[in-house]
C-alpha positions as CSV (number, residue, x, y, z in Angstrom):
1,M,105.1,23.8,196.4
2,T,108.5,21.7,198.5
3,T,111.0,21.0,195.8
4,S,113.4,18.9,196.7
5,L,117.2,18.4,196.0
6,R,119.2,15.8,195.7
7,T,123.5,16.4,196.3
8,S,125.9,13.6,195.3
9,G,127.1,14.3,198.7
10,P,127.9,16.3,201.1
11,V,128.7,20.3,198.8
12,T,132.6,21.5,199.7
13,L,133.2,25.3,198.7
14,S,136.3,26.6,197.1
15,E,137.2,30.2,198.5
16,E,136.2,31.9,194.8
17,Q,133.7,30.3,194.5
18,I,132.5,31.5,197.8
19,K,133.5,34.5,196.7
20,Q,131.7,34.8,193.8
21,L,128.2,33.2,195.4
22,L,128.4,36.3,198.0
23,K,128.7,38.5,195.0
24,S,125.7,37.7,192.9
25,L,123.5,37.7,195.7
26,S,124.7,40.7,196.7
27,D,124.0,41.8,192.8
28,M,120.7,39.9,193.1
29,R,119.9,42.6,196.1
30,H,120.8,45.4,194.5
31,D,118.8,44.5,191.9
32,V,115.1,43.8,193.2
33,T,116.0,46.3,195.5
34,G,115.7,48.2,193.1
35,R,112.8,47.1,191.5
36,L,111.0,47.8,194.5
37,S,111.9,51.3,194.4
38,N,110.8,51.9,191.3
39,I,107.0,50.4,192.0
40,T,107.4,52.6,194.9
41,A,108.8,55.6,192.0
42,A,105.9,54.4,189.5
43,A,103.1,54.2,192.4
44,E,103.9,57.7,194.2
45,L,103.9,59.4,190.1
46,I,100.7,58.3,189.4
47,R,98.8,59.4,192.4
48,A,100.7,62.7,191.9
49,R,99.8,62.4,187.8
50,P,97.5,61.0,187.4
51,A,97.4,61.9,183.8
52,K,100.4,59.5,183.4
53,I,98.9,56.8,184.7
54,E,98.9,54.5,181.0
55,E,102.5,55.0,180.6
56,R,104.1,54.8,184.4
57,L,101.6,51.2,185.1
58,L,103.6,50.3,182.6
59,I,107.0,50.6,184.4
60,L,105.0,49.7,187.4
61,L,103.6,46.3,186.6
62,E,106.9,45.1,184.6
63,Q,108.7,45.7,188.4
64,P,107.8,42.1,189.8
65,H,107.9,39.9,187.2
66,L,112.1,41.2,186.7
67,A,112.6,41.1,189.4
68,A,111.2,36.7,190.0
69,E,112.6,36.6,186.7
70,R,115.8,38.3,188.3
71,I,116.1,35.4,191.2
72,A,115.3,32.8,189.2
73,T,118.6,34.2,187.9
74,F,120.9,33.4,190.7
75,S,118.4,30.1,192.0
76,R,119.5,28.2,189.2
77,E,123.3,29.9,190.0
78,L,123.3,28.6,192.8
79,E,122.4,25.4,192.2
80,S,124.9,24.8,189.8
81,M,127.3,26.2,192.2
82,L,126.1,23.9,195.1
83,G,126.3,20.5,192.0
84,V,122.2,20.2,193.2
85,A,119.4,19.1,191.1
86,R,115.4,19.7,191.3
87,K,113.8,16.3,191.4
């Protein structure tokens, strides 16, 4: 799926906006890495203790959605900061 973006011209960011963008990127990266760690931990616990599979599957199955949600939030923030709109 290709999404095109439109802007009103070249985009310029202030030093403060760049710092904010880097902070948001760092926060998103940390959150997604945490979600991936949760997936790994839940899978390892399922293997070690199959009797607790139901409890661990709930944790395991919610992580991809939460990671995708975080990435989407970051994307919206980035588009807003850059002043771009999806076509």
